[in-house]
C-alpha positions in Angstrom: 63.6 55.9 50.0 61.3 58.7 48.9 62.9 62.1 48.5 60.4 64.8 49.4 62.2 67.5 47.3 62.1 65.3 44.2 58.4 64.6 44.8 57.6 68.3 45.1 59.6 69.2 42.0 58.0 66.4 40.0 54.5 67.5 41.0 55.2 71.1 40.1 56.6 70.0 36.7 53.7 67.7 36.0 51.3 70.5 36.8 53.1 72.8 34.5 53.1 70.2 31.7 49.3 69.7 32.0 48.6 73.4 32.2 50.4 76.3 30.5 53.3 74.1 29.5 51.4 72.6 26.6 51.1 75.9 24.9 54.5 77.0 25.8 56.1 73.9 24.4 54.2 74.5 21.1 55.5 78.1 21.0 59.0 77.1 22.0 59.2 74.6 19.1 59.3 77.6 16.7 62.1 80.1 16.0 61.0 83.6 17.2 60.7 85.0 13.7 58.9 81.9 12.3 56.3 82.0 15.2 55.7 85.7 14.9 55.4 85.6 11.1 53.0 82.7 11.2 50.8 84.4 13.7 50.9 87.8 11.9 50.0 86.0 8.6 47.0 84.3 10.2 45.8 87.6 11.7 46.1 89.4 8.4 44.0 86.7 6.7 41.4 86.8 9.5 41.4 90.6 9.4 40.8 90.7 5.7 37.9 88.2 6.1 36.4 90.2 9.0 36.7 93.4 7.0 35.0 91.8 4.0 32.2 90.6 6.2 31.7 94.0 7.9 31.9 95.8 4.6 29.3 93.4 3.1 27.0 94.0 6.1 27.4 97.7 5.7 26.6 97.5 2.0 23.6 95.3 2.7 22.2 97.7 5.3 22.8 100.8 3.1 22.1 99.2 -0.3 19.2 101.3 -1.2 21.1 104.5 -0.5 24.1 103.2 -2.4 22.0 102.3 -5.4 20.3 105.8 -5.4 23.7 107.6 -5.3 25.5 105.2 -7.6 25.6 107.4 -10.6 26.2 110.6 -8.6 29.2 109.4 -6.7 32.8 109.0 -7.7 33.3 105.2 -7.7 37.1 105.5 -7.9 37.2 107.7 -4.8 34.8 105.3 -3.0 37.1 102.3 -3.9 40.1 104.2 -2.7 38.4 104.9 0.6 37.4 101.3 1.0 40.9 100.1 0.3 42.5 102.8 2.5 40.3 101.7 5.4 41.2 98.0 4.6 44.9 98.8 4.7 44.5 100.8 8.0 42.5 98.1 9.7 44.7 95.2 8.5 47.9 97.1 9.2 46.8 98.1 12.7 45.7 94.6 13.5 49.0 93.1 12.2 51.0 95.5 14.3 49.0 94.7 17.4 49.4 90.9 16.7 53.1 91.4 16.2 53.4 93.1 19.6 51.3 90.5 21.4 53.1 87.5 19.8 56.5 89.0 20.6 55.4 89.3 24.2 53.9 85.8 24.3 57.1 84.2 22.7 59.3 85.9 25.3 57.1 84.8 28.2 57.0 81.2 26.8 60.8 81.1 26.4 61.3 82.4 29.9 58.8 79.9 31.3 60.4 77.0 29.4 63.9 78.1 30.6 62.7 77.7 34.2 61.1 74.3 33.3 64.4 73.1 31.7 66.3 74.3 34.8 63.9 72.3 37.0 64.6 69.2 34.8 68.3 69.6 35.3 67.8 70.0 39.0 65.6 66.9 39.1 68.3 65.0 37.1 71.0 66.1 39.6 68.7 65.0 42.5 68.5 61.5 40.9 72.2 61.4 40.4 72.8 62.3 44.1 70.5 59.5 45.3 72.3 56.8 43.4 
């Protein structure tokens, strides 16, 4: 005999598994610190690459001005400024990534906890029917 409560619960769980559950299971397979460290590391690498591209485009657009002032400017101060901006951009991006990934991990764990609770409930419904 079909149990309507089991069917509804299985449908909800299948929908979860096909939707947001895929990503949550991937996140849930990591320890909190490992997941956050990996995401922050990836964001630092991407931020450095993006900063390099943006700096290259800036230098390309202002190359003539840079070459005119090359012997007049303090190259060490220019390099310090470039590195200071790099550290500020990458550091800010890393902090933002840390905050977002901490929130995502907590939300995924909460969602997975509900999913596992539903699995236990489904198992108890099967035990009752036998």
